[in-house]
N, C-alpha and C positions, 0 to 999 in steps of 0.2 A: 504494500500500500504506500502510495506517495504521500509524504507529509509536506506541508508548506514550510517555508523558512521564515523565522522571525526577522523583522527589518534590522535589528541591531547586531545581527551576526548570523552565523550558520547554525542556528538552533532550530531543530525540527519542532513543528507545531502540529498537533492533531486535534480534530474536533472531538467532542464528547462521543458522538456516534462512532467515529473511527476508533477511538480508544476502546469502546465497548466491543466492537468487532474484533480488534486485535487481542483483547483479553479473552475472547471466546474461541479463538482459533486454536488448532492443534498444538502449535508451538507458542503457547499463550504468552502474551506480554504480561508483565507484572505491573499493576497499577499501584503506585506508591503515594499515599496521602500524607502531606507534610503539615497539616493543620494542627491546631491545639487539641488536647484531649476532649474538651467539652464540645468542640465543633465536630470532631469525629463521632462522638457518641450521639449527637443530635441528628446527624445525617451523613451516611456513608454509602459508597458503592460496594455491593457484595464482592468479596474476594480481594478487596484492597488491602495492601499492607500499610500499617500505620507506623510512620517514622516522623515524629514531629520535627519541625524545623529547628527547635531549640536543641535537639539531640542529633541533628543531621550530620554535622561535621564529625562528631565523635563516633557515629555508628555507620556512616556511609559505606565503609569497607565491608560491612555485612551483606550488602546488596549483591545479588548475583551478577556476574559479568557475561553470563552465557544466555541471557534472556533480554528482550527489549524491555526497557523501563519507561513507564509513562507516569510522569509526575503531575499530581493534582493538588489543588488547594481550594479555597472558596471561589476565587475569581480568575486565577491564573498568574498572579503577580509573585506570590511566594514560591510557587512551584517553578516559575521561570528562573528565579534565583537558584533554586536547588538544581535545576537542569544545567544551568551554566556552571555551577560548582562541580557537578559530576563530570562534565566535559573537561574541565580543567584538571580533574584527577585521572583522566585517561579513559573514562567510560565513553564508548562510541555509539552505542545503540540506545539513545535516550531521546525522549520527546516530552514537550510540555502540552498538557491538555488545555486547549484554548477555552477560556470562560469558566474553567474549574467545575466545582460541584454545582454552581448556579446553572451552568449550561447543561450539565448532566441531568439535573432534575427537570429543567425546562424541556429537555428533549424526551422526557417520559421514560428515561432509562430506569432500571431497577435500583431501588435504594433501600437501605435499612436504617432504623433509628432505635434509640434506647440502649440499654446496657449491652455490652458485647458478650458474645458467646465464648466459652473457653476456646482459646487458640485463635479466635478471630483477630485479624490484624497483625498476626505474628509473621515474621519473615519465614519463608520456606527453608527447610534444612538444606545446607550446602550439599551438592552432589559429592559422592565418594569416588 
């Protein structure tokens, strides 16, 4: 799937619909939510990994390099910063979700809310 490029650099941008499609494909992209805990609990995409921006620098190395990473926040600004940071760290298959969770919800894509289930939002185990 072709992604647009952000005007400030060579940063891939995908729509919420494209992100949902990439997440559903066989070689599933990993949706990474960088919002604050209360935001994540109030509204989130099913299957999204939760890695708040406040912990992002310290924990980014836990993200898999063998899958496409789609960064999402409320509107796309914080996730854009996280996307740029990952690119600076050598991650090559990353994209920002344009419009964030606002666009996701407005597109009628599946959402969850309320307390998280055990394991929900956790990073997948590293491949052996």
